[in-house]
C-alpha positions in Angstrom: 0.2 0.1 0.3 0.9 3.2 -0.9 0.0 6.4 1.0 0.5 10.0 -0.3 1.9 12.4 2.6 0.6 16.2 2.1 3.8 18.1 2.9 2.9 21.9 4.4 4.0 24.8 2.7 7.1 26.1 3.6 6.2 29.1 5.9 3.0 28.6 5.8 1.9 28.0 9.1 4.5 29.9 10.9 3.3 33.1 10.5 0.0 32.3 12.5 2.0 30.2 14.9 3.9 33.1 15.5 1.3 35.5 15.8 -0.9 33.4 17.9 2.8 32.9 20.3 2.8 36.9 20.2 -0.6 37.5 21.8 -0.2 34.7 24.1 2.8 36.6 25.5 0.8 39.5 25.2 -1.8 38.2 27.4 0.4 36.6 29.8 2.4 40.0 30.5 -1.2 41.6 31.0 -1.8 39.3 33.8 1.2 39.4 35.4 0.9 43.0 35.4 -2.6 43.4 37.0 -1.5 40.9 39.2 1.6 42.6 40.8 1.4 45.4 43.7 0.3 48.7 42.0 2.9 50.3 44.6 5.7 48.0 42.9 4.9 49.1 39.5 4.5 52.7 40.3 8.2 53.4 42.1 9.2 51.4 39.0 7.9 53.8 36.6 8.4 56.8 38.5 12.8 55.7 38.6 11.9 55.3 34.3 10.2 58.8 34.3 13.0 60.3 36.2 15.4 58.4 34.2 14.0 60.0 30.9 12.9 62.8 31.9 13.9 63.5 35.2 16.7 66.3 34.0 18.4 68.2 31.2 20.3 70.3 33.7 23.8 69.3 33.5 25.7 66.2 33.4 26.9 66.9 37.5 23.7 65.8 39.2 21.9 64.4 35.8 24.3 61.7 35.7 24.4 60.7 38.8 20.7 60.3 39.4 20.2 58.3 36.0 23.0 55.9 37.5 21.2 55.7 40.9 17.8 55.3 39.4 18.9 52.5 37.2 20.1 50.8 40.0 17.2 50.4 41.9 15.0 49.3 38.8 16.7 46.8 37.9 17.9 45.5 41.7 14.4 44.8 43.5 15.9 45.5 47.1 16.7 48.5 47.0 13.3 49.5 45.0 11.8 50.3 48.3 14.7 51.8 49.9 14.1 54.7 52.0 17.4 55.7 52.2 17.5 55.6 48.4 14.3 57.9 47.7 15.2 60.5 50.1 18.8 60.6 47.8 16.6 60.8 45.0 14.2 63.2 46.1 16.6 65.4 47.1 18.4 65.6 43.8 15.6 66.1 42.1 14.5 68.8 44.4 18.1 70.4 44.0 17.8 70.0 40.4 14.6 71.6 40.0 15.7 74.5 41.9 18.5 75.9 40.1 16.5 76.1 37.6 12.9 76.7 39.1 12.3 80.0 36.8 12.5 78.6 33.4 11.8 74.7 33.8 8.5 73.1 32.4 5.5 73.1 34.6 5.5 69.0 34.6 9.4 69.2 36.8 7.1 70.3 39.5 4.5 67.6 39.2 7.3 65.4 39.2 9.1 66.7 42.2 5.8 66.9 44.0 5.6 62.8 42.7 8.9 62.0 44.5 8.5 63.5 47.6 4.8 61.1 47.7 7.2 58.4 46.3 9.5 59.1 50.0 6.8 59.3 52.1 5.3 56.3 50.7 7.8 54.2 51.0 8.7 55.5 54.7 5.3 54.8 56.0 3.8 51.4 56.8 1.4 51.2 53.8 2.6 52.2 50.6 0.0 51.2 48.4 -2.7 53.6 50.3 0.0 56.7 50.5 0.8 56.9 46.8 -2.7 56.6 45.7 -4.2 59.2 48.1 -1.2 61.6 46.8 -1.8 60.3 43.5 -5.3 61.7 43.4 -5.3 64.5 45.3 -2.0 66.1 42.8 -3.8 65.3 39.8 -6.5 67.2 41.7 -4.9 70.0 42.6 -2.8 70.5 39.5 -5.6 71.1 37.1 -7.9 73.0 40.0 -5.0 75.4 40.0 -4.7 75.2 36.0 -8.1 76.1 35.4 -7.9 79.4 37.5 -4.8 80.0 36.1 -6.4 79.9 32.4 -9.1 81.5 33.5 -7.9 84.4 35.3 -4.8 85.3 32.8 -8.0 85.6 29.6 -5.4 84.0 26.9 -7.5 80.8 26.7 -10.9 82.2 27.1 -9.6 84.5 23.4 -7.9 81.4 22.6 -4.0 83.4 22.1 -2.2 81.8 24.1 -2.6 78.1 21.8 -2.9 80.9 18.5 0.6 81.8 19.6 2.0 78.3 21.1 0.5 77.1 16.9 2.9 79.7 15.4 6.2 79.5 17.0 6.5 75.8 19.3 8.4 73.3 16.2 6.8 71.4 18.9 3.6 71.3 16.9 5.2 72.7 13.6 3.2 69.7 11.9 -0.1 70.5 13.4 -0.4 74.1 12.6 0.4 72.6 8.5 -2.7 70.3 8.7 -5.4 72.3 10.3 -3.8 75.9 9.7 -2.6 75.5 5.9 0.9 76.9 7.0 4.1 76.2 5.0 7.0 75.1 7.1 8.5 78.1 5.2 6.3 79.9 6.7 6.4 78.3 10.1 9.8 79.0 10.1 10.1 82.4 8.9 7.3 83.1 12.3 10.1 81.6 14.8 13.0 83.7 12.8 10.7 87.2 13.7 9.8 86.2 17.2 13.9 85.2 17.7 14.5 89.0 16.3 12.1 90.8 18.4 13.3 88.9 21.8 16.7 90.2 20.9 16.1 93.5 20.2 13.1 94.8 22.1 11.9 98.5 22.3 8.6 100.3 22.3 7.0 100.5 19.2 8.6 97.6 17.6 6.4 94.6 16.2 5.9 92.0 13.7 3.4 90.1 11.9 3.0 86.8 11.8 2.0 84.2 9.1 -1.3 82.7 10.1 -4.9 81.9 8.8 -8.4 81.7 9.8 -8.7 77.9 9.9 -5.8 77.9 13.0 -7.5 80.9 14.1 -10.9 78.8 15.0 -9.1 75.6 15.6 -7.1 76.8 18.3 -9.8 78.8 19.7 -12.0 75.2 19.9 -9.1 73.9 21.3 -8.5 76.6 24.3 -12.3 75.8 25.4 -12.0 72.2 25.1 -8.9 72.4 27.2 -10.6 75.0 29.9 -13.8 71.7 30.0 -12.0 68.8 30.3 -9.1 70.4 32.4 -12.4 71.1 35.0 -14.1 67.7 34.6 -10.7 66.2 35.7 -10.6 68.7 38.4 -14.1 68.1 39.8 -14.1 64.2 39.7 -10.6 64.0 41.3 -11.1 66.6 44.3 -14.6 65.0 44.4 -15.5 62.4 47.5 -13.9 59.4 46.6 -16.9 56.9 46.6 -19.3 59.8 45.5 -21.1 59.1 41.9 -18.9 62.1 40.1 -15.6 60.6 41.2 -16.5 57.1 39.6 -16.0 59.3 36.1 -12.7 60.4 36.9 -10.4 57.9 35.4 -11.9 58.8 32.4 -11.7 62.7 32.2 -8.1 61.7 32.5 -7.4 59.2 30.2 -9.8 61.3 27.4 -7.3 64.9 28.4 -4.2 62.8 27.8 -4.8 61.5 24.7 -6.4 64.5 23.4 -4.2 66.8 24.8 -0.6 65.2 24.0 -1.5 63.9 20.4 -1.0 67.4 19.6 1.2 68.5 22.1 4.1 66.1 22.4 5.0 67.2 26.0 6.1 63.0 26.8 7.4 64.1 30.1 3.9 65.9 31.2 2.1 63.2 29.8 4.1 60.1 31.4 3.7 61.8 34.6 0.1 61.8 34.8 -0.2 58.8 33.6 1.5 57.0 36.7 -0.5 58.9 38.4 -3.5 58.0 37.3 -2.5 54.4 36.9 -1.8 54.7 40.5 -5.1 56.0 42.0 -6.9 53.9 39.9 -9.5 51.6 42.1 -7.4 47.7 42.1 -11.1 45.9 41.0 -11.0 48.0 37.8 -7.8 46.6 36.0 -9.0 47.2 32.4 -9.0 51.4 33.5 -5.1 50.4 35.3 -4.1 48.9 32.0 -5.8 51.5 29.6 -3.1 53.9 31.8 -0.1 51.4 30.7 -1.4 51.6 27.0 -1.8 55.4 27.0 1.4 55.7 28.5 3.1 52.9 25.5 0.9 55.0 22.5 1.9 58.5 23.6 6.0 57.5 22.9 4.4 57.9 19.0 4.8 61.6 19.3 8.4 61.1 18.7 8.0 60.0 15.1 9.0 63.4 13.5 5.2 63.7 11.8 6.5 67.3 10.7 8.8 66.1 8.2 6.3 63.1 7.2 3.6 65.6 6.7 6.0 68.4 5.4 7.0 65.7 2.4 3.6 64.7 1.9 2.1 68.3 1.7 5.1 68.9 -0.9 
């Protein structure tokens, strides 16, 4: 008797098997994350945040901070060391205090969070202390942000974001898309602003290239920012078990997704995702994973979209 054997086509089943393997690995990783103590995840993420976005104010403090954070990150016994967290926090405070007048706003929030982490590892209940500090820091930060925006008036009329989109190179791709401006026009805007700053004087002014479309878009974005930031502040400062507080996770997730997709301040988004993940109720595992997924997704803003958009429009 003879039998014919069907030989599989070379490589026909391999891609499907690899895909199943990757999906299985992803599910396993997600399960490990949701079952790992949340406070340890957050301490590790905070150390990673400090290594990537902690400071760019000079190597004398920056390099030792990165080395120390790296050692704490890879060697588990050091992760909850009270003495090392105190050293980390003091280093961050000193670095930011030396340049307090021109550092980005989120550097202050990172500093306060480092203090919260130090207090947590020194306490008998890390999880509870971290969760309470995370929720209150987000609520207070957004409440003060709304108050400042309303008091200054530059968000109400849209002028702040309009100016930002005309002179900030980080949002050049968005300005080109929604404002129908060319890369050359935006480069000329930045040159004129630099010239104005170098030779200030009464009666001196420049005319920047803009469009009606950009004016309307930035006005809409300004009012959306006021609305969503108010929602974040109210839901995070509301009593923890109140009905309105149940919306706090999604107000913050929506804010991060809609804001930092256009304004790529990754350090700020990274910090908010850590705080949001930490304060999220333990039983809301999918919401916690949403924060971590968003933290990964915001890294896509590192792609030079302005160059891509510019090449498509040319």
